[in-house]
C-alpha positions as CSV (number, residue, x, y, z in Angstrom):
1,M,-87.5,-15.9,-75.6
2,A,-86.8,-14.3,-78.8
3,S,-84.2,-15.6,-81.3
4,S,-80.9,-13.8,-81.7
5,N,-82.0,-12.9,-85.3
6,S,-85.4,-11.3,-84.4
7,G,-86.0,-8.2,-86.5
8,T,-84.2,-9.3,-89.4
9,N,-85.7,-10.5,-92.7
10,R,-85.0,-14.0,-93.9
11,V,-85.8,-15.2,-97.2
12,L,-87.6,-18.5,-96.7
13,V,-88.4,-18.9,-100.3
14,P,-85.7,-17.4,-102.5
15,E,-87.7,-18.1,-105.6
16,A,-90.7,-15.9,-104.2
17,K,-88.5,-12.8,-103.8
18,Q,-88.9,-11.5,-107.3
19,G,-92.6,-12.2,-107.3
20,L,-93.1,-10.4,-104.0
21,T,-91.0,-7.3,-105.3
22,R,-93.0,-7.1,-108.4
23,L,-96.2,-7.3,-106.4
24,K,-94.9,-4.6,-104.0
25,T,-94.2,-2.1,-106.9
26,E,-97.4,-2.8,-108.5
27,V,-99.5,-2.2,-105.3
28,A,-97.3,1.0,-104.6
29,S,-97.8,2.2,-107.9
30,E,-101.6,1.8,-107.5
31,I,-101.5,3.5,-104.4
32,G,-99.6,6.5,-105.7
33,F,-96.0,5.9,-105.0
34,S,-94.8,5.9,-108.7
35,D,-91.3,5.1,-108.0
36,Y,-91.4,2.9,-104.8
37,Q,-88.2,1.1,-105.5
38,S,-86.0,4.2,-105.2
39,I,-88.0,6.0,-102.5
40,D,-86.3,6.1,-98.9
41,K,-88.9,4.1,-97.2
42,G,-87.5,5.8,-93.9
43,N,-89.0,9.1,-95.1
44,L,-92.5,7.4,-95.6
45,S,-94.9,7.0,-92.6
46,S,-95.8,3.9,-91.1
47,R,-99.3,4.3,-92.5
48,Q,-97.9,4.8,-96.0
49,N,-95.6,1.7,-95.6
50,G,-98.2,-0.2,-93.9
51,S,-100.8,0.3,-96.7
52,V,-98.7,-1.2,-99.2
53,G,-97.9,-4.3,-97.0
54,G,-101.6,-4.5,-96.0
55,E,-102.8,-4.4,-99.8
56,M,-99.9,-7.2,-100.7
57,V,-101.4,-9.4,-97.9
58,K,-105.0,-8.8,-98.9
59,R,-104.2,-9.7,-102.7
60,M,-102.2,-12.8,-101.5
61,I,-105.1,-14.1,-99.2
62,E,-107.4,-13.4,-102.0
63,S,-105.3,-15.4,-104.4
64,Y,-105.1,-18.3,-101.9
65,E,-108.9,-18.4,-101.6
66,Q,-109.6,-18.5,-105.1
67,G,-107.2,-21.3,-105.5
68,L,-109.4,-23.4,-103.0
């Protein structure tokens, strides 16, 4: 059974929010979205938004593996 707040974003580690925002902006800039913070994400395709999130996950996994 789905929880009543499914589909909402919850910040589990508030201290990480700023770092994730910085990483998202950096990745988006490298992909070609120069001003990702002010872009209406609803006007981007799922593929465009997903490419930013996917690259973020890839980098986080690489960072974790280097720390092992």
